[in-house]
C-alpha positions in Angstrom: 11.0 -15.9 12.4 7.4 -14.7 13.1 4.8 -17.6 13.2 1.3 -17.3 11.5 -0.4 -17.2 14.9 1.9 -14.4 16.2 1.2 -12.4 13.0 -2.5 -12.9 12.9 -2.8 -11.9 16.5 -1.8 -8.2 15.9 -0.5 -7.8 12.2 0.4 -4.2 12.3 2.3 -4.3 15.6 4.0 -7.7 15.2 5.7 -6.9 11.8 6.5 -3.7 9.9 5.8 -5.7 6.7 3.2 -8.2 5.2 3.5 -11.6 6.6 4.7 -13.2 3.2 7.6 -10.8 3.0 8.8 -11.6 6.8 9.7 -15.0 5.4 12.4 -13.8 3.1 13.6 -10.3 3.6 16.9 -9.6 5.1 17.6 -6.3 7.0 21.0 -4.8 6.4 23.5 -4.1 9.3 23.3 -0.3 8.5 19.4 -0.3 9.3 17.0 -0.9 12.3 13.4 -1.3 12.1 11.6 -0.5 15.5 8.1 -0.4 16.6 7.0 2.8 18.2 6.9 1.1 21.7 10.5 0.2 21.3 11.7 3.4 20.1 13.9 6.0 21.9 14.5 9.3 20.0 17.7 10.0 22.0 19.0 6.4 22.0 18.9 6.5 18.2 19.8 10.0 17.4 22.8 8.8 15.3 20.1 7.3 12.7 18.3 8.9 10.1 14.7 8.1 11.3 11.7 7.7 8.8 8.4 6.8 10.5 5.7 4.6 8.6 2.1 4.1 9.7 0.8 0.7 9.3 -3.1 0.1 9.3 -5.4 -2.6 8.7 -8.9 -3.0 7.5 -11.5 -6.0 8.5 -13.1 -5.8 5.0 -16.7 -5.5 6.9 -19.6 -3.5 5.5 -18.0 -2.9 2.0 -20.4 -1.9 -0.9 -19.5 -1.8 -4.6 -17.8 1.4 -5.2 -18.7 3.6 -8.1 -16.3 5.8 -10.5 -16.7 9.5 -10.2 -18.3 10.8 -13.2 -16.0 11.5 -16.3 -13.6 8.6 -15.4 -13.3 4.9 -16.4 -11.3 1.8 -15.8 -9.0 0.7 -18.4 -6.2 -1.5 -19.3 -2.5 -0.5 -18.7 0.6 -1.9 -19.5 3.4 -2.5 -16.9 5.2 0.5 -18.7 1.9 2.6 -18.2 2.0 1.8 -14.6 5.7 2.7 -13.9 5.1 6.0 -16.0 2.1 6.9 -13.7 3.4 6.1 -10.5 6.7 8.0 -11.1 4.7 10.9 -12.1 3.0 10.9 -8.9 6.0 11.5 -6.7 9.0 13.5 -6.5 11.4 10.8 -5.1 10.2 7.6 -6.7 11.8 5.9 -9.8 10.3 2.5 -10.1 11.0 0.8 -13.5 9.1 -1.5 -15.7 11.4 -4.4 -14.8 10.9 -3.9 -10.9 6.9 -4.1 -11.6 7.3 -7.2 -13.7 9.0 -8.8 -10.7 5.7 -8.3 -8.9 4.0 -10.6 -11.3 6.4 -13.5 -10.2 5.5 -13.0 -6.6 3.3 -15.8 -5.0 0.9 -12.9 -3.9 0.4 -11.5 -7.6 -3.2 -11.2 -8.7 -3.8 -9.5 -12.1 -7.4 -8.5 -10.8 -5.7 -6.3 -8.3 -3.9 -4.1 -10.8 -6.2 -1.0 -11.5 -5.9 1.9 -13.7 -8.4 4.7 -14.2 -8.4 7.1 -17.2 -9.8 10.6 -17.7 -12.6 10.0 -20.4 -11.9 13.3 -21.9 -8.4 13.1 -22.5 -7.8 9.4 -22.4 -5.0 9.9 -19.9 -4.4 7.4 -17.1 -4.9 9.4 -13.7 -5.1 7.1 -11.1 -3.6 3.5 -10.5 -3.6 1.0 -7.7 -1.7 -2.3 -7.0 -2.7 -4.8 -4.4 -1.5 -8.0 -3.3 -3.2 -11.2 -2.1 -1.6 -13.9 0.3 -3.9 -16.7 0.3 -1.9 -18.6 2.9 -3.1 -16.5 5.6 -5.9 -14.3 3.9 -4.2 -11.0 4.0 -4.7 -8.4 1.1 -2.0 -5.9 0.8 -2.3 -2.5 -0.8 1.1 -1.8 -2.3 0.6 1.4 -4.7 -2.0 3.8 -4.7 -1.8 7.0 -6.6 -3.9 9.9 -8.3 -2.1 12.2 -10.6 -1.9 16.0 -9.3 -4.6 17.7 -10.6 -7.2 14.9 -10.3 -6.9 14.7 -6.5 -9.9 15.5 -4.4 -12.2 14.2 -6.9 -12.7 10.9 -5.3 -10.4 8.8 -7.2 -8.2 7.8 -4.4 -11.2 6.4 -2.3 -12.3 4.6 -5.3 -9.2 2.8 -6.0 -9.0 1.8 -2.3 -12.4 0.6 -2.1 -12.4 -1.2 -5.5 -9.5 -3.2 -4.3 -10.9 -3.9 -0.9 -14.2 -5.0 -2.7 -12.3 -7.2 -5.1 -10.5 -9.0 -2.3 -13.1 -9.2 0.0 -14.1 -13.0 -0.7 -10.8 -14.2 -0.5 -9.1 -12.4 2.1 -9.9 -12.0 5.9 -8.3 -8.6 6.3 -6.1 -6.1 4.4 -3.3 -4.0 5.4 -1.4 -0.8 4.2 1.6 1.4 5.3 3.0 4.5 4.2 5.3 7.5 5.2 4.0 9.4 8.2 5.5 12.8 6.9 4.3 12.6 3.3 3.1 15.7 2.1 0.2 14.4 0.5 -0.9 12.5 3.8 -2.0 9.1 2.4 -3.0 8.0 6.0 -5.9 10.4 5.9 -7.2 8.8 2.7 -6.9 5.3 4.2 -8.6 6.2 7.5 -11.5 7.6 5.4 -11.8 4.1 3.6 -12.1 2.5 7.0 -8.5 1.4 7.7 -7.9 1.5 11.6 -4.8 1.5 14.0 -2.2 3.4 15.7 0.9 1.3 14.9 4.1 3.4 13.8 7.4 1.8 12.6 10.6 3.7 12.6 13.0 2.9 9.7 16.5 3.8 11.0 19.3 4.3 8.9 23.0 5.4 9.7 
């Protein structure tokens, strides 16, 4: 069991997941999760390796973000979020029921669920979900996505900065993770928004 003190010393190096998850998650026997420092490609060649970056943000120097012209924040249902998330990925199939389970988590904060619409069409074109662990002051970015066709317009940065702005008075830091080999290169977006770090975790499956 990881202690608060251990986690807070180096959050992205001590654990592959946010602190609140470490208290309840169980790793299947068929899976190993190793930090880059402990990973040996030859030793674990019998496993399917999926590397994930993990970055942090100190929430310093933030300014109130502004939406790109032609877009507005809007209300969205859990179903709307599920439809948009699934439409932004080729291999994601999150359900409304799964998202509803997020609302029962101790880190749920309704103010950290964002949806942005195209003012001309009224369609939701960007969404973001973050969570807030008040126990240790950690904000966690969970789902950040922009519809194909609207990428490159600044919506990704807006969603990230708006979430950070909303948690800056209650969180001490924020973390995020993602697939290193994702073709949309989410790591580039987060670094552009001020996230830093070099920790990589290897999810190994037989």
